[in-house]
N, C-alpha and C positions, 0 to 999 in steps of 0.2 A: 699492659702486660701483667697486671696484678692478678688477673683471673687465672693465669697459667703458673702462678707461684707454687701452688701445691703440686702440679704436674712436674715442674722443674725439680722439686725436692725428690720426687720419686725417681726421676730419670737419673739423677746424680748417684743413686745407689748402685748403678751399673757403670762405674768409672772405667773399669778395664775394657769392657766392650766398646764404650764410647771412644776411648783413645785408639783402640785397634781399628775401629771403623774409620776414624779420621786419617790415621796413618796409611791404611791400605787404600782409602779413597784418594788420598794425595798421590800415592804410588801409581794407581791406575790412571789418574788424570794426567800426571806429568809424563808417564810412559806414552800415553796417546799423543801428547804434544811432541815428545821426542820422536815417536814413530813417524808422524806425518812431516815434521820438520826435516828429519834426516832423509825422508823420501824425496822432498822437494830439492834438497841439496844434492842427493844422488842423481836425480834427473838432470840437473844443471851440470853436475860434474861429468856425467856420462856423455853429455853432448860434446865435451871437449876431448873425448877419446883419451882418457888418462891410462896409466899402466893398470893391468888387471888386478894387481895386489891392492891398489888404492880402492877399487870398487869392492873387492872382497871384504875389506875391513868395514866399509859402509854397510854392506849387506849383512855382515855379522851383527852390527849395531841394530839394524832393522829387526832381525830375529830376536835379539835380546829385548828390545823395546816391546815387541809383540808378545813374548812370553811374560814379561813384567806386567803388561797391561792386562792380559787374561788372568794371571794369578792375582793381581791386585783387585780386579773387579770381582772375582769370585770371593776372595777373603772379605772384601768390603761388604758385599751382599750378605755373607754368612754372619759376620759379627753385628752388622746393623740390624738385621732381622732378628737375631737372637736377643739383642738388647731391646728391640721393640716388643717382642712377645713376653719377655720378662717384665718389661714396664707395664704392659697391659694386665698381666697377672697381679702385679703389685698394686695397680690402681684398683682393680676389682676387689682385692683382699682388703685394702685400706678403706675403701668405700663401704664394703659390707660390714667390716668391724665397727665403723662409725655409726651406721644407721640401724644395724640389727637389733640392738637393745631397745630402740625407739620405734620399731616397726609399726606397732598399733597406732601410734600418733601420726606417723608418716602416711598411713593409709587413710586416715581421716582428713588429711590436708590435701592430698593429691589423688587424682583419678588414676585408676590402674593402668589405663592405656598410656597416659603421660609418663607414669613411672617406668613402664616397659620401654618407652621411647628413650628415656634418659639413661636407664641402667644398661640397656643393650646398645642402642644406636649411638649415644654420646660417647660411651666407652670405646666403641669400635672406631668412631671418628678420630679418637686420640691416637690411633695407631699410626696416623700420618704425621704426627707432630715431630717425632724423632727422624723419621725417614725423609720427610719433605720440608721440614722447617728448621730443626735444631742443628744438624751437622752439615747439610749441603752448603750453606753460606760460608761456613768455616773452611771447608775443602776448596770451594771456589776461590775465596780470597787468597789462600795460601798458594794455590796453583797459579793464579793470575800474577801475584807478586813475584813468584819464582820465574815465571815466563817473562815478565817485564824487565826484571833484573838481567836475565839472559839476553834479551833483545837490545838492551842499552849498549852491549858490547859492539853491536853492528850499527845501530842508529838510535839516537835519542829521540828523534822526531817520531819514528814508528812506535817506540816505547810509549811516548806521550799519547799517541792515538789509541793504543791498546788500553792505557789507563783511563782515558775518557770513555772508551767503550765499556770498561768495567763499571764505571760510575753509572753509565746510561742503562745498561742491561741488568746490572746487579742491584741498583738502588733506585734510580729515578723512575723508570717505567714500572717496576713492581709497586713502588709507593703510590703512584698515580692510580693504578688499577686496584690497589688495596682500598682506596677511598670509595671506589665504585662498588667494590665487592661487599663491603660491610653491610649495607642495607639489604642486598640480595640474599646474603647468607642468613640474616635474621628472618627473612620472609620464608625461605625454604625450610628452616628448622621448625618454625612455628607451624608450617603446613604439614610437615611430617608428624609433629606432635598431635595435631588435630586428626589426621588420618589414622594414626595408631589408636587414638581414643575412640574414634567412630567404629573402627574395625572390632575392637574389643567389646564395645557395647552391643554391636550388631550380633556378634557370636554368642555372647552371654544372654542377650534378650531375644534371640531368634524365635523361641517358642511363644513368648508372650506377644511378640509382634505378629506372628502368624495367627494366633488366636484372635487378637483384636483387629486383624486385617489392616495393619499399618505397615506391612512389610515393604510395600512399594515406596511409601514416603521415606522410610529409613534407607532403602536402597538408593533412592535419588540423592539423599543427603551424603551417603557414602561415596557415590559416584562423583558428586560435586567436590568432595574433599580429595578424592583421588585425582580428579582432573586438575584441581588447583596445585596439588603436589607435583604432578607431571609437568604442568606449565612452568612452575618455578625451577624444576630440574632442567628443562629445556633452556630457560634463560641463563641458568648457571653454566650449562654446557657451551652456549654461544659466547658467554663472557670469557670462559676459559680459553676457547679457541681463538678468540679475538686477542686476548693477552699474549698467547703463544705466537700468534702471527706478527704482532707488533714487535715483540722481542726478537723474533727471527729476522724480521726486516731490518731492525737496528744492527744486528750482528753482520748481516750482509753488507749494509752500508759501510760499516767500519772496515770490513774486508776490502771493499772497493776503494775506500780511502787509502788503506795500506798499499793496495796494488798501484794506485795512481801516484801516491807519494813516493813509493819505492822506485817506480819507473823514473820519476823526476830526479830522485837522488842518484840513480845510476847514470842518468844522462848528464848530470852536473858533476859527476865524478866523486860524489860524497859516499857512495855505496858500491861495493864490489857486486857486479851483476850475478856472480855465482850464488849470492845469498838472497836474491830477490824471491825466487820460488820458495825458498825455505821460510822466509818471513811471511809470505802470503799463506802458505800451508799452516804455519803456526797460528796466524790470525783466524783462519777458518776452524781450526781444531780447538783452540783454547776456549772459544765461545760455546762449545758444547757443554762446558761446565756451568755456563750461565743459563742454560735451558731450564733447569729446575726452578730458577728464580721467577719464571713466567707464571708458574702455578703456585708459587709460595704464598702470595696474598690470600688465595682461596683457602689453602690448608691452614694458614696461620689464623685467619678469621674463624674458620670452621673449628679449629682446636680451641681457640679462645672462648667461643660461645659454648662449645661442648663442656669445657672445663667450668665455665660460669654456671651452666645449668646443673651440672653434677654437684659442684661444691656449694652452690646456693641451697641445694637440697640438704647438704650437711649443716649449713648455717641455720636452716630452719629448725633443726633439732636442738632443743634446749640443752645446754651443757649442765649436766647434773653435778651436784657437789659430791665430795668423796663419800662413799658408802661403806658399810660394814655388814658382815653376815648376821643373821639372827642368832639368838643365844643357844638355840637348840632345845630349850625347855618348853616344848610344845605340851598342851595347846596354847595358842597365843590369843591375845585379846586386842581389840581396837578401841580407840577413843577419838571421837570427833568433837572439836571445841569451836563452835561458831564458824563452821566451814561453809564457804560459798564457792560456787564454780560456774563459770560462764564459758560456753564454747566460743571459739574464735568467730567473730562477726555475727554472733547471735544477738537477738534484740533483747532477750531477757535471760536471767540466770537460770541454769538448770537445777542448781541447789542454792538455797537461800537461808543462811544462818542456821545450819543444821548442827545440833549438839546431841550426840548419842553415845552410849557406851555398850560395847559388845564384850562382855566379860569372858575370860578364858573358860572353855568347856561348856558354854551356854549355847542354846538353840534360839536363833532369832529369825523371825519372818518379817519381811518388808513388803507391805501391800499398799495398794493405791491404784487409782485409775491410770490409763495409758497417758504418758507424758508427764507423770508426777515427779520424775527424777529417780526412779528406782534403779534403772540400768546405769544411769550416770553415777549413782552411789557405788554400784559394783565396779565401775571403771576406776574410781578412786581407791576402793579397797585393794584392787589389783595393781595399783600404782601405774596404770596406763596413762592417766593424766594427773598432774599435780593440782592441788586445790588452789583456787585463786586467792581466797582469803581464809584465815583461820588456821588451826593446827590439827593434824591427824597423827596419832601415835599408834605404833604396833609393837607389842612386846615391851612397852614402856619407853620406847625411843621414837623420835620423830620419823615418820614414814619416809621423808626425803633422804634420811641417812641410812635407810634400809636398802641393801642390795636387792634390786628387783628380780634378778635371776635366782637369788636365794629364796625370795618370797614365792616365786612361781614354782620352784622345785619342791616346796613344802605345802602346796595347796592342791586340792582336788577341785578342778574348775569345770563347770558346765555352763556354757553361754547360750544365748538364744539361737545363734547361728554357729554351728560347729562344722569344721571342715573334715571331710573324709577323702582319703587318697585312693587312687585307682590301685586295686590289688585284691586282697582277700580280707575276710573278717579278722583273721589272725594278724595280718599286716597292720590293720588299723588299731587293734587292741594292744599290739606290742609297743605302741607309742607310749603307753602308760608308764612303763618302767623297764629297766634292763632285766634280762634273764627271767622273764615271766614264763611259766610253764603252761602247756596246753591244758592241764587240769585246772589251773587257776583261771584261765580264760573261760573254760567251759562253765565253771562255777559262777563266774561273774555274769555270763550270759543268762544263766538260769535265774539269778537274782534280779536281772533286768527284764525278766519275762521274755527272753529271746532264746529259750531252750530249743526251739525248732530250728534254729540256725546252726549250720556247721562252720567250723573254723576255716574250712576251705571254700566256703561260699564266696562268690565273686562280688566285689564292690566296685561300681563304676566311678568315674571321676566325679568328685563332689557328692558322691552318694546318690546319683541320679536314679538308681534302681531301687532305692529305699523310700518308704513312705515317711511322712513327717514324724509320726510316732516312733517308727523304727529307728530313725536317725537319733531321736532324743534318748531312746532306750540304749542304743549303742554308745552314745556319749556318756550315759550314766554308768554303763558297764565299764567303760574306760576309767571313769572316776573311782568306781568301787575297786578296780584293780590297783589303782595308784595307792589308795589307802593311807594318805597322809593325815595329819591332825587338824588341818584347816579345810573346811568345805565351803566353797563359794558357788552357789547355784542360782542361775538366772533363768527363771521360767523353764525349769527342766522337764515339766510334764504338761505343757500347754496344749500339746497335740495328742495326749494320751487319754484314753477313756478312764472313767472314775474307778472301776474295779482294778484295772492294771495299775493305776496311780496309787491306789491304797496298798496293794501288794508291794510295789516298788518302794514306797515310803517306809513300809514295815522293815524291809531289809536295810534300807538306808539308816534309819534311826537306831537299829540294832547294832550296825557296824560303827556308827559315829556317836555312840552313847556317851563317851567321855571326851569328845572332840568339840571344837568350836565350829558351829555351823551357821551359815547365813543363807536363808532361802528367800529369793525374790519371786513373788507370785501375784497374779491378779485373781487367782482363785482363793476363796476363804474357807474351803473345806479342809479338814485334817490339821488345823492349826491349834487344836486344843492342847497338844503336848509340847508346844513351844514355850520356852522360858519367858520370852517377851515378843510382842508384836509391835512393829513400828508402822504407823499409818502416815502416808505422805500424800500431799496434795499441792500441785503447782510448785514443786521444789522445796516445800516446807514440811516439817514434821508436825502433824496436827494432833496426834495421839500416840501414847506409848503405854504399854502395860501387858498383862497376861490376857489370855482369851476371856476368862471369867470377868476380869476387871473391866475390860473394854465393853463387854456385853452389858455389865451392870451400869456403866456410865450412860448407856443408850445415846452415844454420840455418833461421830462420823462412821466408825467401824460398825456399830450396831445398824445404822441405816444401810450401809453397803451389804451387810449380811441379810437384812430383810429383803432388799432388792434381789439378791442372788436366790433367795428361797422362792420368791414370787416368779422368777424367770425359769429356774430349773426344778421347781417343785421340791 
């Protein structure tokens, strides 16, 4: 049950609704027992043709129990569902607050389909925890105990049979089916996760699958995942029906035993025959409250696994130490001291013993072949990942102690892959900062060589109607609009022609002339105005210096420059 500890804490926030659900659930259940019990007694009593006033009183009790049952059931449903919806809201909020600051790391560890299955499907599964697991056993036990105490007035033997029935239908049978259910629930949840992942990949990769004529193979894989999930659901449904059938059979057997035992007691003179029908009706009715116990194992195991998958995701997020905001004295500078970093399960480090200094207000270019560690360096600058070995400082303090939200709020960032939302150019540019005017947006578009675009032009989901170069220029326009004192740019012009790139850099360096700028690029043109150039190869820094110094050394950077000249003229 330790997997459900976090859920239990959230549930207890709604103490009032929990107590009201239990109280009204007990009222509805005990009123139903009273209704059918008094009905049985009324039938027996009427057979003896009593005075009319005696029957009138019993009929009045029947009406009272009927109203109490209806009122109790309505109130129980109202408060239990209100508690459930509030609980789900609290779970989503708590879960989001936990993982939101670490979202980039989460997306590196988990596939998007699996994340979708956890965040949506598993949270939805927990809606049954309170309604089907938490309070039904409490209500059942209270109703049974009250009924058994009442039954002892007439017959200890019948009360003992009801108690045995309580143990059988409320504990023993559900426990036995819980053992069988555990393995099945694990398989169906894994099947759902695989199906969600396959569907997500199929939708995102549809165009490439179509182009490379692999659509049929992927469809077969998707159909196989769907068939597996449906098969597991069918097994689950059969298991649930079987559990309910066995539980119902047990309640009927208990009622038969009560009937036979009651008849024997009446015959032996130990029970007044007037109460036999009442006791039989009580035994039939009270076990209605045990019916939810038949499906409790399924919902318990489902909730347990959903909670485990959700909060295992939380546990996978590293707990960061206490952080503090930046000083506000921008521009800021970085310092790397013998820093190494290795991705989880990677065979080699992406950064190996890197020591560099990015002084405040300087312009730094990081160059090198693909896979040399440039983008990983950017991830560490943004504090998306913590370094494995060594020290990184920003603004003179350890980066681990810098509040990452504060860092991101004071940086103009352009990554290799930038997301664009469905809407308009204006909608996507307005993400840069609050209260940005149309004039500022239009000016930023002009600087990014997108003057032909209107702010009302439509942008499809993920920018599907934009070319690669247009996406990069729109991302640069967003960074120019933000206009903070720290610029972190990862291949911002890789899909842009040389003339447009030259114009874009002119506006960039003019706006960022007094700011700290880090530019990651595989192109070596236009780097003459950089204060320093860092050359990387296989995760190591192989050269550092200005453009003229590196060319004079005729080392690795010089060779790269000569190759670029020979290729591009």
